[in-house]
C-alpha positions as CSV (number, residue, x, y, z in Angstrom):
1,X,16.4,28.5,-16.2
2,X,17.1,25.5,-18.5
3,X,15.5,23.2,-15.9
4,X,12.3,25.4,-15.9
5,X,12.3,25.5,-19.7
6,X,12.5,21.7,-19.8
7,X,9.6,21.2,-17.4
8,X,7.5,23.7,-19.3
9,X,8.1,22.0,-22.6
10,X,7.3,18.6,-21.0
11,X,4.0,19.9,-19.7
12,X,3.2,21.4,-23.1
13,X,4.1,18.1,-24.8
14,X,1.9,16.0,-22.5
15,X,-1.0,18.5,-22.8
16,X,-0.9,18.2,-26.6
17,X,-1.3,14.4,-26.4
18,X,-5.1,14.1,-26.0
19,X,-6.3,10.7,-24.9
20,X,-8.8,10.9,-27.7
21,X,-6.2,11.3,-30.5
22,X,-6.0,8.5,-33.0
23,X,-2.4,7.9,-32.0
24,X,-0.9,9.4,-28.8
25,X,2.1,9.0,-26.5
26,X,2.8,9.2,-22.9
27,X,5.9,10.6,-21.2
28,X,7.0,8.2,-18.5
29,X,9.7,10.1,-16.6
30,X,12.8,10.5,-18.8
31,X,13.5,11.6,-22.3
32,X,14.1,7.9,-23.3
33,X,10.8,6.6,-21.9
34,X,8.2,7.7,-24.3
35,X,5.8,4.9,-25.2
36,X,3.0,4.6,-27.7
37,X,-0.4,3.9,-26.2
38,X,-2.9,1.7,-28.0
39,X,-5.8,4.0,-29.1
40,X,-9.5,3.2,-28.6
41,X,-9.9,1.5,-32.0
42,X,-13.6,2.0,-32.6
43,X,-14.5,5.0,-34.7
44,X,-18.1,5.5,-33.6
45,X,-18.2,4.0,-30.1
46,X,-20.9,1.9,-28.6
47,X,-24.6,2.4,-29.1
48,X,-26.9,4.1,-26.5
49,X,-27.1,2.0,-23.3
50,X,-30.9,1.8,-23.7
51,X,-30.6,-0.2,-26.9
52,X,-29.9,-3.5,-25.1
53,X,-29.8,-5.8,-28.2
54,X,-27.6,-3.4,-30.1
55,X,-25.2,-3.0,-27.2
56,X,-25.0,-6.7,-26.6
57,X,-24.1,-7.4,-30.2
58,X,-21.7,-4.5,-30.3
59,X,-19.7,-5.7,-27.3
60,X,-19.3,-9.3,-28.4
61,X,-18.3,-8.3,-32.0
62,X,-15.8,-5.7,-30.9
63,X,-13.7,-7.7,-28.5
64,X,-10.9,-10.1,-29.2
65,X,-11.0,-12.4,-26.2
66,X,-13.4,-13.8,-23.7
67,X,-13.3,-15.3,-20.2
68,X,-15.0,-18.7,-20.2
69,X,-16.3,-20.3,-17.0
70,X,-16.7,-24.0,-17.0
71,X,-17.1,-26.8,-14.4
72,X,-13.6,-28.2,-13.7
73,X,-12.5,-31.8,-14.1
74,X,-9.1,-31.2,-12.4
75,X,-8.8,-33.7,-9.6
76,X,-8.0,-31.1,-6.9
77,X,-11.0,-28.9,-7.8
78,X,-13.4,-31.2,-9.5
79,X,-16.8,-29.6,-9.7
80,X,-15.5,-26.1,-9.0
81,X,-16.1,-23.2,-11.4
82,X,-13.0,-22.6,-13.4
83,X,-12.3,-19.6,-15.6
84,X,-10.0,-19.4,-18.7
85,X,-9.2,-16.9,-21.4
86,X,-9.9,-17.8,-25.0
87,X,-9.7,-15.8,-28.3
88,X,-13.2,-15.2,-29.7
89,X,-15.0,-14.0,-32.8
90,X,-18.7,-13.8,-33.5
91,X,-18.2,-13.9,-37.3
92,X,-16.0,-12.2,-39.8
93,X,-15.2,-8.5,-39.4
94,X,-18.0,-7.6,-41.8
95,X,-20.5,-10.3,-40.8
96,X,-21.5,-10.5,-37.2
97,X,-23.6,-13.4,-36.1
98,X,-23.8,-12.9,-32.4
99,X,-22.7,-16.5,-31.8
100,X,-19.3,-16.8,-30.0
101,X,-16.8,-19.1,-31.9
102,X,-13.6,-20.5,-30.4
103,X,-10.6,-22.4,-31.6
104,X,-9.9,-25.1,-29.0
105,X,-7.5,-28.0,-28.4
106,X,-8.5,-31.1,-26.3
107,X,-5.3,-30.4,-24.4
108,X,-6.7,-27.2,-22.9
109,X,-8.4,-26.8,-19.5
110,X,-11.7,-25.5,-21.0
111,X,-12.0,-28.2,-23.7
112,X,-11.4,-30.9,-21.1
113,X,-14.1,-29.4,-18.9
114,X,-16.6,-29.0,-21.7
115,X,-16.1,-32.6,-22.9
116,X,-17.6,-33.7,-19.6
117,X,-20.1,-30.9,-19.0
118,X,-20.9,-28.6,-21.9
119,X,-22.5,-25.9,-19.8
120,X,-20.5,-22.6,-19.7
121,X,-20.7,-18.9,-19.3
122,X,-18.8,-16.5,-21.6
123,X,-17.9,-13.0,-20.3
124,X,-16.8,-10.1,-22.5
125,X,-16.4,-6.5,-21.5
126,X,-16.4,-3.1,-23.2
127,X,-13.2,-2.4,-21.3
128,X,-11.4,-4.5,-24.0
129,X,-12.1,-1.8,-26.6
130,X,-10.5,0.9,-24.4
131,X,-13.7,2.8,-24.5
132,X,-14.1,2.6,-20.7
133,X,-10.5,3.7,-20.1
134,X,-11.0,6.7,-22.4
135,X,-14.1,7.6,-20.5
136,X,-12.3,7.1,-17.1
137,X,-14.7,4.3,-16.2
138,X,-13.5,1.6,-13.9
139,X,-13.9,-1.9,-15.4
140,X,-16.5,-2.6,-12.7
141,X,-18.4,0.7,-13.4
142,X,-21.9,-0.3,-14.6
143,X,-21.4,2.0,-17.6
144,X,-18.5,-0.2,-18.7
145,X,-20.8,-2.8,-20.3
146,X,-20.2,-6.4,-19.5
147,X,-22.0,-9.2,-21.3
148,X,-22.5,-12.7,-20.0
149,X,-23.6,-15.4,-22.4
150,X,-24.6,-18.7,-20.8
151,X,-25.4,-21.9,-22.6
152,X,-24.0,-25.1,-23.9
153,X,-20.8,-25.4,-26.0
154,X,-20.7,-27.7,-28.9
155,X,-18.3,-28.6,-31.7
156,X,-18.9,-27.3,-35.2
157,X,-18.8,-30.2,-37.6
158,X,-15.7,-30.0,-39.7
159,X,-16.2,-29.3,-43.4
160,X,-19.6,-27.8,-43.1
161,X,-20.3,-24.2,-44.4
162,X,-20.5,-23.0,-40.8
163,X,-17.1,-24.5,-40.0
164,X,-15.5,-22.9,-43.0
165,X,-17.0,-19.6,-42.2
166,X,-16.0,-19.7,-38.5
167,X,-12.5,-20.9,-39.1
168,X,-11.9,-18.1,-41.7
169,X,-13.4,-15.6,-39.2
170,X,-11.1,-16.8,-36.4
171,X,-8.0,-16.7,-38.6
172,X,-8.9,-13.3,-39.9
173,X,-9.1,-11.8,-36.5
174,X,-6.4,-13.9,-34.9
175,X,-3.9,-14.7,-37.6
176,X,-1.4,-16.3,-35.2
177,X,-3.8,-19.3,-35.1
178,X,-2.5,-20.4,-38.5
179,X,0.8,-21.2,-36.8
180,X,-0.6,-23.0,-33.8
181,X,0.9,-26.5,-33.3
182,X,-0.9,-28.8,-35.8
183,X,-0.6,-31.9,-33.6
184,X,-2.9,-30.4,-31.0
185,X,-6.1,-31.6,-32.7
186,X,-7.7,-28.2,-33.0
187,X,-11.4,-27.9,-33.4
188,X,-14.0,-25.1,-33.5
189,X,-16.6,-24.7,-30.8
190,X,-19.6,-22.5,-30.5
191,X,-22.1,-21.7,-27.8
192,X,-25.8,-22.5,-28.1
193,X,-27.0,-19.5,-26.0
194,X,-29.6,-20.1,-23.3
195,X,-29.4,-16.8,-21.5
196,X,-28.0,-13.3,-22.1
197,X,-27.3,-11.1,-19.0
198,X,-25.8,-7.7,-19.3
199,X,-24.8,-4.8,-17.1
200,X,-24.6,-1.6,-19.1
201,X,-26.0,1.1,-16.8
202,X,-27.0,1.7,-13.2
203,X,-30.0,-0.2,-11.9
204,X,-28.8,-3.8,-12.1
205,X,-28.5,-6.5,-14.7
206,X,-30.7,-6.6,-17.8
207,X,-31.7,-9.7,-19.7
208,X,-31.7,-9.7,-23.4
209,X,-34.1,-12.1,-25.2
210,X,-31.9,-14.6,-27.2
211,X,-34.3,-14.6,-30.1
212,X,-34.1,-10.8,-30.5
213,X,-30.3,-10.9,-30.0
214,X,-29.7,-13.4,-32.8
215,X,-32.2,-11.8,-35.1
216,X,-30.7,-8.3,-34.8
217,X,-29.3,-7.1,-38.1
218,X,-25.8,-6.0,-37.3
219,X,-22.7,-6.1,-39.6
220,X,-20.2,-4.8,-37.2
221,X,-18.4,-2.4,-39.6
222,X,-16.5,-0.7,-36.7
223,X,-14.1,-3.6,-36.6
224,X,-13.7,-3.8,-40.3
225,X,-13.1,-0.1,-40.5
226,X,-10.5,-0.3,-37.8
227,X,-8.5,-3.0,-39.6
228,X,-8.8,-1.3,-42.9
229,X,-7.4,1.9,-41.4
230,X,-4.7,-0.1,-39.6
231,X,-3.4,-1.8,-42.7
232,X,-3.6,1.5,-44.7
233,X,-1.4,3.2,-42.1
234,X,1.0,0.2,-42.1
235,X,1.3,0.3,-45.9
236,X,2.0,4.0,-45.9
237,X,4.8,3.6,-43.2
């Protein structure tokens, strides 16, 4: 009887933890294995898939990292495509620009590749926001939007207003950067976008005009709202 009662209570507990709750937990097999899941942190979710420019800007602004493809200079694979993960922002939490900014060191694979050949493709996915997971979309599902920005990477000149803005934005979203080793000669890089490809629904890739993408008026308040709620909850704890 006690065994049946325990199983019933466990089922009730799991059933009460909706995947759409702001904070929810998952039972992993024993009474000591309850873990907290990271919730989908955007309050309003992505725009309608038909709004290509809005969707492209939303995805880039609401992710924390990107996969960067470059042309390798490593001796064993020189000339091969090479992919790396880098933290990214497109501006401050309250000021989206659509331009991907990165904090790089010349010691890194990507920076060394770009020093020889600045052409690159940056990939970001809606999967990073946990929206796709909450919708039961596979990361490769066309409805799980993926955005591919191709162009040339360039250094942002140190001391300029853009440099100050980009560095503040990077450190705001990625505070650990303030403690990166100072002897690694960090610099800020950005992409001059030449092409924007996006898969956000069935029917193949769409191409977003760069001019329209950059001109789109988007502040990205979802990310700011999330961080404000996060810090409010931490202060109350």
